[in-house]
Backbone bond lengths (Angstrom), bond angles and torsions (degrees), N, CA, C in turn:
res aa  C-N    CA-C-N  psi(-1)  N-CA   C-N-CA  omega(-1)  CA-C   N-CA-C  phi
1 M - - - 1.452 - - 1.509 111.00 -
2 E 1.311 116.66 -46.73 1.516 122.62 -177.24 1.518 107.46 -65.05
3 N 1.296 119.63 -39.24 1.474 122.86 -178.02 1.504 109.73 -68.61
4 D 1.379 120.56 -28.61 1.408 121.59 176.60 1.525 112.20 -60.03
5 A 1.323 118.30 -44.43 1.412 124.72 177.76 1.556 111.22 -59.46
6 G 1.336 113.56 -41.47 1.452 119.52 -179.27 1.510 109.45 -64.94
7 H 1.313 116.51 -41.91 1.510 120.35 177.57 1.550 111.88 -63.74
8 E 1.325 114.68 -42.15 1.495 120.86 -178.79 1.488 110.78 -64.00
9 I 1.364 117.41 -43.29 1.442 123.78 -178.60 1.595 105.65 -69.08
10 A 1.269 120.67 -46.03 1.421 125.59 179.03 1.574 110.25 -55.16
11 E 1.337 114.74 -43.61 1.458 116.96 -179.89 1.498 112.96 -66.51
12 A 1.332 115.73 -40.61 1.439 121.53 178.42 1.549 110.96 -65.28
13 L 1.304 116.31 -42.18 1.491 120.27 178.01 1.516 109.52 -64.97
14 G 1.357 118.80 -34.85 1.464 121.73 -177.90 1.542 107.10 -63.07
15 V 1.336 116.56 -40.98 1.489 116.85 179.50 1.532 110.29 -66.46
16 L 1.307 116.97 -42.95 1.467 123.32 -178.30 1.538 108.17 -60.63
17 L 1.295 117.82 -41.45 1.447 120.92 -172.03 1.546 115.46 -85.66
18 K 1.342 116.25 -6.59 1.458 118.14 -179.48 1.495 111.49 -59.59
19 R 1.281 118.50 139.83 1.463 121.05 179.07 1.529 112.73 -59.08
20 T 1.344 116.49 -38.20 1.469 119.90 -179.06 1.542 109.45 -69.07
21 T 1.314 117.46 -35.78 1.481 117.74 176.57 1.522 111.27 -63.03
22 R 1.335 114.18 -47.14 1.500 118.36 -179.73 1.480 111.30 -62.84
23 A 1.357 117.90 -42.84 1.444 121.50 -178.31 1.481 112.94 -60.69
24 R 1.330 115.00 -41.55 1.486 119.65 179.11 1.485 111.88 -67.46
25 L 1.314 116.30 -37.48 1.487 120.86 176.76 1.530 111.64 -65.91
26 Y 1.340 112.29 -48.00 1.497 115.75 -179.54 1.504 113.03 -65.68
27 Q 1.354 118.02 -30.33 1.459 119.76 177.24 1.511 110.73 -68.07
28 G 1.315 117.30 -38.89 1.459 119.70 177.40 1.544 112.86 -68.59
29 L 1.351 117.46 -36.98 1.418 123.00 -177.14 1.554 110.18 -70.18
30 T 1.324 115.52 -34.77 1.479 118.29 -172.62 1.528 111.71 -95.62
31 D 1.262 120.09 -3.64 1.422 124.17 -179.89 1.532 112.97 -53.29
32 G 1.300 116.40 121.62 1.446 124.19 176.93 1.541 115.99 78.65
33 L 1.337 117.75 10.39 1.467 120.13 -178.99 1.552 112.21 -86.29
34 G 1.236 120.15 1.77 1.402 120.97 171.62 1.514 114.57 105.20
35 E 1.314 114.88 174.49 1.459 119.92 -177.65 1.542 112.59 -59.60
36 G 1.323 111.47 139.79 1.499 119.31 -179.56 1.471 116.80 85.06
37 V 1.348 115.77 -11.28 1.513 117.77 179.94 1.527 108.20 -108.22
38 D 1.323 113.72 110.71 1.440 118.31 177.03 1.545 109.24 -152.76
39 E 1.340 115.11 -171.12 1.471 119.51 -176.79 1.525 111.49 -64.96
40 L 1.293 118.39 -19.27 1.483 120.70 179.98 1.570 111.89 -85.84
41 T 1.281 115.60 -34.87 1.459 119.20 -179.06 1.513 113.31 -91.64
42 Y 1.331 117.36 -12.77 1.501 120.81 179.65 1.521 110.51 -55.49
43 P 1.304 122.53 -48.19 1.468 121.16 -177.26 1.542 112.86 -57.29
44 V 1.328 115.97 -34.62 1.461 118.56 -178.65 1.488 108.40 -69.78
45 L 1.333 120.00 -48.90 1.426 123.59 179.21 1.567 109.46 -58.56
46 S 1.286 114.60 -49.27 1.472 118.98 -178.74 1.582 112.08 -61.57
47 G 1.290 115.68 -44.38 1.433 122.77 177.71 1.476 112.90 -60.01
48 L 1.369 117.98 -45.80 1.413 119.39 177.07 1.527 113.63 -66.34
49 A 1.311 117.41 -33.55 1.439 120.67 179.60 1.527 109.60 -67.56
50 R 1.353 116.49 -35.15 1.457 120.17 179.83 1.566 113.13 -75.20
51 S 1.339 114.73 -39.35 1.406 118.83 -169.26 1.520 115.97 -106.35
52 G 1.334 114.93 -15.28 1.472 116.86 -177.09 1.504 109.15 84.26
53 P 1.307 117.04 -175.32 1.498 120.35 -174.61 1.538 109.01 -57.05
54 R 1.313 112.91 136.22 1.490 120.53 -177.98 1.530 106.95 -148.60
55 S 1.318 114.93 153.77 1.448 118.00 170.27 1.510 108.83 -76.83
56 A 1.302 118.20 162.49 1.464 121.82 178.21 1.538 109.56 -57.31
57 A 1.345 117.95 -40.85 1.430 124.45 -177.87 1.559 109.86 -64.82
58 E 1.321 117.00 -39.78 1.437 119.36 179.50 1.525 114.82 -72.15
59 L 1.372 114.86 -36.31 1.458 122.69 179.37 1.536 113.22 -71.31
60 A 1.301 114.60 -35.49 1.468 119.97 -170.58 1.560 113.27 -52.84
61 P 1.353 119.93 -53.14 1.459 116.46 -177.67 1.538 113.66 -66.83
62 E 1.321 116.70 -28.22 1.417 122.45 179.12 1.532 112.49 -64.82
63 I 1.336 116.82 -33.69 1.473 119.42 -176.93 1.557 113.41 -111.02
64 G 1.329 114.52 6.14 1.437 117.87 172.08 1.537 115.75 81.67
65 L 1.303 116.78 26.23 1.424 121.39 179.24 1.564 109.63 -125.46
66 D 1.271 116.80 167.65 1.490 118.38 172.39 1.581 107.42 -90.07
67 R 1.312 114.05 168.78 1.424 119.78 -174.72 1.533 110.49 -58.64
68 S 1.344 118.08 -43.01 1.477 118.52 -177.50 1.533 110.94 -66.63
69 G 1.289 118.29 -33.27 1.485 122.78 176.35 1.487 110.32 -62.27
70 V 1.328 117.63 -46.52 1.442 123.21 178.79 1.499 108.93 -62.44
71 T 1.342 119.71 -43.01 1.454 123.03 -178.94 1.508 112.38 -63.20
72 R 1.292 116.17 -43.61 1.486 120.29 178.32 1.536 109.90 -62.17
73 R 1.297 118.95 -46.30 1.472 121.86 180.00 1.488 109.97 -67.14
74 A 1.344 119.18 -39.22 1.459 122.13 -179.65 1.498 110.11 -66.10
75 T 1.320 120.00 -34.47 1.468 123.30 176.19 1.498 109.22 -62.15
76 R 1.316 118.44 -43.90 1.498 120.12 179.18 1.529 109.15 -63.66
77 L 1.382 117.37 -40.34 1.423 119.23 179.79 1.519 112.74 -69.13
78 E 1.325 115.37 -34.68 1.439 119.86 173.61 1.498 114.38 -62.18
79 E 1.307 115.25 -45.43 1.479 120.12 177.26 1.495 114.63 -63.67
80 A 1.332 116.23 -24.07 1.459 123.13 173.85 1.493 114.06 -89.25
81 G 1.323 118.79 0.88 1.451 123.37 176.42 1.509 113.22 76.95
82 L 1.273 120.16 23.89 1.467 124.78 -179.09 1.511 113.16 -102.63
83 V 1.301 118.84 -21.99 1.439 125.06 -178.11 1.487 108.41 -137.80
84 R 1.327 116.64 144.61 1.495 122.08 173.20 1.537 109.81 -125.97
85 R 1.301 116.28 156.90 1.482 119.05 174.56 1.527 107.36 -104.64
86 E 1.336 115.61 136.18 1.420 125.32 174.14 1.468 112.30 -126.18
87 P 1.372 117.27 149.87 1.470 117.34 179.27 1.522 110.05 -61.90
88 D 1.322 114.41 141.79 1.469 121.54 178.16 1.565 106.01 -80.05
89 P 1.322 118.37 119.59 1.490 120.48 -174.47 1.587 107.80 -70.24
90 D 1.326 119.18 -17.21 1.448 119.75 -177.42 1.502 113.05 -99.17
91 D 1.346 116.28 -8.68 1.504 121.17 -177.43 1.540 107.38 -152.47
92 A 1.324 114.81 102.73 1.466 118.90 -175.19 1.538 111.89 -63.75
93 R 1.313 119.65 -18.26 1.435 122.32 179.72 1.524 111.13 -81.21
94 A 1.311 119.74 -18.44 1.442 121.74 -172.04 1.551 110.31 -109.02
95 S 1.335 112.99 164.69 1.450 118.59 172.93 1.508 108.37 -128.30
96 L 1.312 114.25 155.22 1.448 122.84 -179.66 1.484 109.15 -101.55
97 L 1.330 117.64 140.19 1.511 126.13 174.01 1.515 104.15 -86.91
98 V 1.321 116.78 126.35 1.482 120.21 -178.97 1.590 107.38 -133.71
99 L 1.321 114.07 134.92 1.467 120.08 174.69 1.495 108.11 -65.00
100 T 1.347 117.48 135.00 1.481 121.38 166.12 1.499 109.51 -80.55
101 S 1.326 114.84 172.82 1.462 117.50 178.86 1.531 109.65 -61.78
102 R 1.322 117.44 -36.29 1.502 121.93 175.16 1.499 109.48 -62.17
103 G 1.316 116.84 -42.76 1.453 123.39 178.03 1.534 111.52 -60.07
104 E 1.342 116.06 -45.80 1.413 120.13 179.14 1.552 111.68 -64.36
105 G 1.342 116.11 -36.53 1.446 118.12 175.28 1.522 113.61 -66.03
106 T 1.337 114.93 -34.85 1.451 120.71 176.60 1.515 111.42 -65.14
107 V 1.367 115.02 -42.23 1.473 120.95 176.70 1.520 109.86 -60.60
108 D 1.337 117.57 -43.18 1.440 121.56 178.59 1.551 110.34 -56.17
109 V 1.340 115.95 -46.53 1.463 118.32 178.73 1.489 111.80 -63.84
110 L 1.378 118.43 -42.23 1.465 120.71 178.34 1.561 109.74 -60.09
111 R 1.329 117.20 -44.55 1.477 120.20 179.41 1.504 112.55 -61.67
112 E 1.330 115.53 -39.98 1.501 120.32 178.76 1.553 107.51 -65.03
113 R 1.343 116.75 -42.88 1.429 117.93 -177.73 1.477 111.24 -67.05
114 L 1.340 120.12 -40.72 1.441 123.64 177.53 1.534 110.13 -63.20
115 A 1.302 119.40 -46.18 1.479 122.50 176.96 1.529 109.67 -58.52
116 G 1.316 121.04 -43.55 1.381 123.68 176.46 1.521 113.82 -61.76
117 H 1.285 116.06 -41.28 1.515 123.29 178.61 1.512 107.15 -61.62
118 I 1.346 118.04 -45.42 1.410 120.96 -177.24 1.580 108.81 -68.67
119 N 1.317 117.49 -43.86 1.418 119.48 179.20 1.533 113.09 -61.36
120 A 1.317 115.59 -38.96 1.484 121.09 176.23 1.554 109.83 -60.37
121 A 1.359 114.82 -42.76 1.437 116.97 -177.71 1.547 113.26 -69.46
122 L 1.330 115.76 -20.89 1.473 121.22 -179.61 1.553 112.62 -102.21
123 S 1.345 115.77 6.16 1.445 121.48 -174.24 1.472 115.95 -56.35
124 D 1.306 118.59 -30.24 1.476 121.11 -179.65 1.482 114.38 -94.00
125 W 1.328 115.73 0.95 1.488 119.30 172.22 1.543 109.32 -79.40
126 E 1.370 113.12 155.89 1.425 118.50 170.89 1.548 110.17 -68.59
127 P 1.323 117.91 144.10 1.497 117.31 -179.88 1.571 113.90 -55.51
128 Q 1.296 116.30 -37.73 1.486 119.57 179.26 1.555 109.89 -65.54
129 E 1.337 116.09 -37.01 1.486 118.34 179.03 1.538 109.23 -65.67
130 V 1.353 116.59 -39.19 1.463 120.50 178.72 1.510 110.42 -62.04
131 A 1.310 115.18 -45.59 1.491 121.10 -176.53 1.528 108.11 -63.88
132 V 1.327 119.69 -43.61 1.447 121.82 179.50 1.550 111.49 -65.76
133 F 1.340 114.61 -42.22 1.471 118.58 179.69 1.524 107.84 -60.73
134 A 1.350 117.53 -49.38 1.438 120.03 -175.39 1.540 111.06 -61.30
135 R 1.270 115.22 -42.13 1.524 119.60 -179.81 1.530 111.36 -64.74
136 Q 1.374 114.98 -43.17 1.474 119.75 -176.12 1.507 109.60 -74.59
137 L 1.333 120.86 -37.46 1.428 122.86 176.04 1.531 111.74 -61.62
138 R 1.339 117.27 -46.35 1.435 121.51 178.15 1.571 109.54 -59.90
139 E 1.322 118.15 -45.61 1.449 120.99 179.22 1.499 112.02 -60.85
140 F 1.383 117.69 -41.28 1.428 123.67 176.35 1.528 112.19 -58.27
141 V 1.358 113.45 -47.16 1.449 118.29 -177.81 1.517 110.80 -68.86
142 M 1.360 116.86 -40.76 1.466 118.97 -175.38 1.605 109.81 -75.94
143 R 1.282 117.11 -28.42 1.520 117.11 -170.78 1.517 110.71 -117.77
144 G 1.326 119.49 -9.93 1.436 124.09 -172.09 1.566 112.05 -83.92
145 P 1.299 112.85 -165.17 1.517 119.13 -173.91 1.580 113.80 -71.05
146 F 1.302 116.82 -7.80 1.478 116.55 -179.20 1.503 113.61 -95.66
147 R 1.287 117.06 -4.94 1.455 122.32 179.12 1.533 109.12 -72.66
148 A 1.330 111.86 129.63 1.484 119.39 178.35 1.530 109.29 -76.00
149 A 1.319 117.19 141.96 1.435 119.42 -179.18 1.557 112.91 -61.89
150 D 1.371 116.15 -29.22 1.493 120.94 -178.64 1.502 112.49 -83.15
151 E 1.313 118.17 2.67 1.481 121.45 -178.15 1.535 111.05 -108.66
152 D 1.378 118.04 17.61 1.400 118.73 -177.04 1.529 111.21 -62.06
153 D 1.333 115.47 127.94 1.513 117.81 179.16 1.515 108.50 -119.90
154 G 1.350 116.68 21.47 1.481 118.55 177.86 1.504 115.06 89.82
155 T 1.357 120.48 -0.04 1.429 121.83 179.71 1.497 114.29 -80.00
156 R 1.261 117.73 -8.16 1.541 122.46 -177.91 1.515 107.68 -85.37
């Protein structure tokens, strides 16, 4: 019985994590946000918003790209005025990718769109069901098998 739930959750996560599922979602979220913002650059914007300034090499594994892929996308975002490069104070040979204020505003719009998309998908759920789902999903993510060992915040 217990294993059935594990299989059901694994199957649902498989759908969520598919590259095509993410690309379709990102395409819808970025529609009409201007030059440089699309399903390809979304992960760079989102990753920088989560992590703060990072080198392309540091950001790459976090968002599932290689360094050159991050660099290409960051160049597009830089040309659109959403990202800038700054010298890395810890490594004179490297530069950090930093969101500009315009980039931060774009991320705010993307986050609002994503929250709206999620709320619309849950609109026929009872409010209490939504609250329980949100709490349990957060707990699963924070304490479950996807939590990185170096991200321990004392919730274990």
